[in-house]
C-alpha positions in Angstrom: 0.0 0.0 0.0 1.0 3.6 -0.6 -0.6 6.4 1.3 -1.4 9.8 -0.3 0.0 12.9 1.3 1.0 16.4 0.1 4.5 15.3 -0.7 3.3 12.5 -3.0 0.7 14.8 -4.6 3.4 17.3 -5.4 5.6 14.7 -6.9 2.8 13.4 -9.1 1.7 16.8 -10.2 5.2 18.0 -10.9 5.6 15.1 -13.3 2.2 16.0 -14.9 3.3 19.6 -15.3 6.6 18.4 -16.9 4.6 16.5 -19.5 2.4 19.5 -20.1 5.4 21.7 -20.8 6.7 19.2 -23.2 3.7 19.6 -25.6 4.6 23.3 -26.2 7.4 22.9 -28.7 5.2 23.7 -31.8 4.6 27.2 -33.2 1.6 29.0 -31.6 1.9 27.2 -28.3 2.9 28.9 -25.0 3.6 28.2 -21.4 3.2 30.3 -18.2 5.2 29.1 -15.2 3.1 29.3 -12.0 4.9 28.5 -8.7 5.9 24.9 -9.6 2.9 24.3 -11.9 2.2 25.8 -15.3 -0.5 27.0 -17.7 -0.3 25.6 -21.2 -1.7 26.9 -24.4 -1.8 24.4 -27.3 -4.8 25.9 -29.2 -8.0 27.5 -28.2 -10.0 24.2 -28.4 -7.2 21.8 -27.5 -7.7 19.5 -24.5 -4.0 20.1 -23.8 -4.8 23.8 -23.0 -5.0 23.9 -19.2 -3.3 24.9 -16.0 -1.6 22.0 -14.2 0.0 21.5 -10.8 -1.1 25.0 -9.5 -1.7 25.5 -5.7 0.6 22.8 -4.3 3.5 25.1 -3.3 1.8 27.7 -1.2 -0.9 30.2 -1.5 -2.2 31.3 -4.9 -3.8 34.8 -4.7 -6.4 36.5 -6.7 -3.8 38.4 -8.7 -2.0 35.2 -9.8 -5.3 33.6 -10.8 -6.2 36.7 -12.8 -2.8 36.4 -14.5 -3.5 32.8 -15.5 -6.9 33.8 -16.8 -5.4 36.6 -18.9 -2.9 34.1 -20.3 -5.7 31.9 -21.7 -8.2 34.6 -22.6 -5.7 36.7 -24.6 -5.2 33.6 -26.8 -8.9 32.9 -27.2 -9.1 30.0 -24.8 -11.4 29.5 -21.8 -9.5 29.2 -18.5 -9.2 25.6 -17.3 -7.6 24.3 -14.1 -6.6 20.7 -13.3 -7.1 20.9 -9.5 -5.5 18.5 -7.0 -7.6 18.1 -3.9 -4.4 18.7 -1.8 -3.9 22.2 -3.3 -4.0 25.2 -1.0 -7.6 25.6 0.3 -7.6 29.3 -0.4 -6.9 28.6 -4.0 -10.0 26.4 -4.2 -12.1 29.2 -2.5 -10.8 31.8 -5.0 -11.7 29.6 -8.0 -15.2 29.1 -6.5 -15.6 32.9 -5.9 -14.6 33.6 -9.5 -17.3 31.4 -10.9 -15.5 28.1 -11.5 -17.3 24.8 -11.4 -16.2 21.1 -11.6 -16.4 19.9 -15.2 -14.7 16.5 -15.0 -13.2 14.1 -12.5 -10.1 11.9 -13.0 -8.8 9.4 -10.5 -5.0 9.5 -10.0 -3.5 6.1 -9.5 0.0 5.0 -8.5 2.0 1.8 -8.3 5.3 1.3 -6.4 7.9 -0.4 -8.6 10.1 -1.9 -6.0 10.4 -5.7 -6.7 8.3 -5.4 -9.9 9.2 -7.8 -12.7 9.4 -7.4 -16.4 6.2 -8.8 -18.1 5.9 -10.4 -21.5 3.9 -8.2 -23.9 3.7 -9.9 -27.3 1.3 -7.4 -28.9 2.7 -4.1 -27.5 5.9 -2.5 -28.8 7.7 0.9 -28.9 6.7 3.1 -31.8 9.7 3.5 -34.1 11.0 6.5 -36.1 8.6 7.5 -38.8 5.5 6.2 -36.9 4.6 9.5 -35.2 1.6 10.0 -37.5 0.5 6.4 -37.1 0.6 6.8 -33.3 -1.2 10.2 -33.4 -3.9 8.8 -35.7 -4.4 5.7 -33.5 -4.7 7.8 -30.3 -7.0 10.3 -32.0 -9.3 7.5 -33.4 -9.7 6.0 -30.0 -10.1 9.3 -28.2 -12.5 11.1 -30.6 -14.1 7.8 -31.7 -14.2 8.4 -35.4 -11.9 7.2 -38.2 -11.3 10.4 -40.1 -9.4 13.0 -38.0 -9.1 16.7 -38.7 -5.7 18.4 -38.9 -6.3 19.9 -35.4 -7.1 16.5 -34.0 -4.0 15.0 -35.5 -1.9 17.9 -34.1 -2.9 17.0 -30.6 -1.4 13.5 -31.0 1.6 14.8 -32.8 2.3 17.3 -30.0 2.6 14.3 -27.6 4.5 12.0 -30.1 7.2 14.7 -30.6 7.4 15.6 -26.9 11.0 15.4 -25.6 11.3 12.4 -23.3 8.0 10.8 -24.3 8.2 7.1 -25.3 5.3 6.1 -27.4 3.9 2.5 -27.7 1.6 0.8 -30.2 -0.4 -2.4 -29.7 -1.7 -4.6 -32.5 -4.2 -7.5 -32.9 -3.1 -11.0 -33.8 -3.7 -10.1 -37.4 -1.3 -7.1 -37.3 -3.9 -4.3 -37.1 -2.6 -1.4 -35.0 -5.5 -0.8 -32.7 -4.2 0.9 -29.5 -1.6 3.4 -28.4 -0.2 5.0 -25.3 2.8 6.9 -24.0 5.1 7.2 -20.9 7.4 9.9 -19.7 9.7 9.9 -16.6 10.4 12.7 -14.2 12.6 12.4 -11.1 12.1 8.6 -10.9 8.4 8.7 -11.5 6.9 7.3 -14.7 3.7 8.8 -15.9 1.6 6.6 -18.1 -0.7 8.7 -20.3 -2.5 9.1 -23.7 -4.0 5.7 -23.4 -6.4 5.0 -26.3 -7.9 2.0 -28.0 -9.8 2.2 -31.2 -13.6 1.4 -30.9 -14.2 -2.1 -32.1 -10.9 -3.4 -30.7 -11.7 -2.9 -27.0 -12.0 -5.8 -24.5 -9.1 -7.6 -26.3 -6.6 -7.0 -23.6 -4.6 -4.5 -25.7 -4.8 -1.8 -23.1 -3.5 -4.0 -20.3 -0.5 -5.0 -22.5 0.2 -1.3 -23.1 0.2 -0.7 -19.4 2.6 -3.6 -18.8 4.9 -2.6 -21.7 5.2 0.9 -20.2 5.8 -0.5 -16.7 8.6 -2.5 -18.3 10.1 0.7 -19.6 9.8 2.4 -16.2 11.5 -0.6 -14.5 14.3 -0.6 -17.1 15.0 3.1 -16.6 15.1 2.8 -12.8 11.9 4.4 -11.8 10.6 3.7 -8.3 7.0 4.8 -8.9 4.4 4.8 -11.8 1.4 7.0 -12.0 -1.6 7.5 -14.3 -5.1 9.0 -14.3 -8.4 7.7 -15.6 -12.1 8.5 -15.6 -13.6 7.1 -12.3 -15.0 3.7 -12.6 -13.9 3.3 -16.2 -12.5 0.1 -17.9 -9.2 1.9 -18.0 -9.2 2.3 -14.2 -10.0 -1.4 -13.8 -7.1 -2.4 -16.0 -4.7 -0.3 -14.0 -6.0 -1.7 -10.7 -5.7 -5.3 -12.1 -2.0 -4.5 -12.6 -1.4 -3.2 -9.1 -2.2 0.5 -9.2 -4.3 2.1 -6.5 -6.3 5.4 -6.4 -4.6 8.1 -4.3 -6.9 11.1 -5.0 -9.3 12.5 -7.6 -8.2 15.4 -9.7 -11.0 17.9 -10.6 -11.1 19.9 -13.9 -12.4 23.4 -13.0 -13.9 25.7 -15.7 -15.5 29.1 -15.4 -19.1 29.7 -16.1 -19.6 31.9 -19.1 
C-alpha cells in the first residue's frame, strides 16, 4: 500500500506539469510558469490547453489567478484548471468565488515499482522512427471515436508524439492491425503513463493491459521507483490499472469558469 499525502501529490503533479510543458514545442503554443505548476496553451480548443499543478507550493492569490486567466483569454481560450484536492484551500475558494465549477473528475493512481518484474507483452511495442503520425492517428481515433481526423485532432497527437522524453507505444491485434496506443514519460524517478487510447471495435481484447505492462517494463528498465496514471472514475481503464497493481490516491478535478 502507498498512502497519499501532500509530498506524494506534489511529486505526481510536478511530473504531470513536466509532461504539459513538453507539448509546447510547436509554433503557436505557449507556457506560463506558475509556482511549480504551469499554464499551457496548445490551441483554443485543444484538450492540452489547461493549468496543471497549481496551488501545491503555497498560496495562490487573486492576482495570480487573474494572470493565468489573462494568459488563456488573450489567446482565445477559456481558463481551465486541473485541480489537485491537496492544493491550498484558499486557491480552491478563489476559484469558486470567481465562478469556476467542476467539469470533469479523474482518478489518479500510483504503483510502487520496488520488486516489480518485467512482463511479456507480445502485442505491444515501442513506436519506431517514422511512426509518429500512425501513433497520433491511433490515439485520435480512440479518443475522438471516429476514423477520419481533422488536422487539429492530428496535431494533438503529434504534440505528444514529438514531446521530448516521451516514449510512445503501439499495440496490434493478432492479425497485425494497429488498434491501440499510449505513452510514458519519466520525471525524477516517476513514470507517468498517459495518452491511453484503444480504437472502438478493438476494445476488450486486452490490448490496453498490454500497453500498461509494456510501459511498466520501460519504467522498471529506466530505474523508476513509482508509476502513475489518471483515468475516468469507474472506467474500464481504471479497472485495467487496478488489475496491474495500481491504487487510487486522489481524484483530480477539472475546473472551468461559467460563461
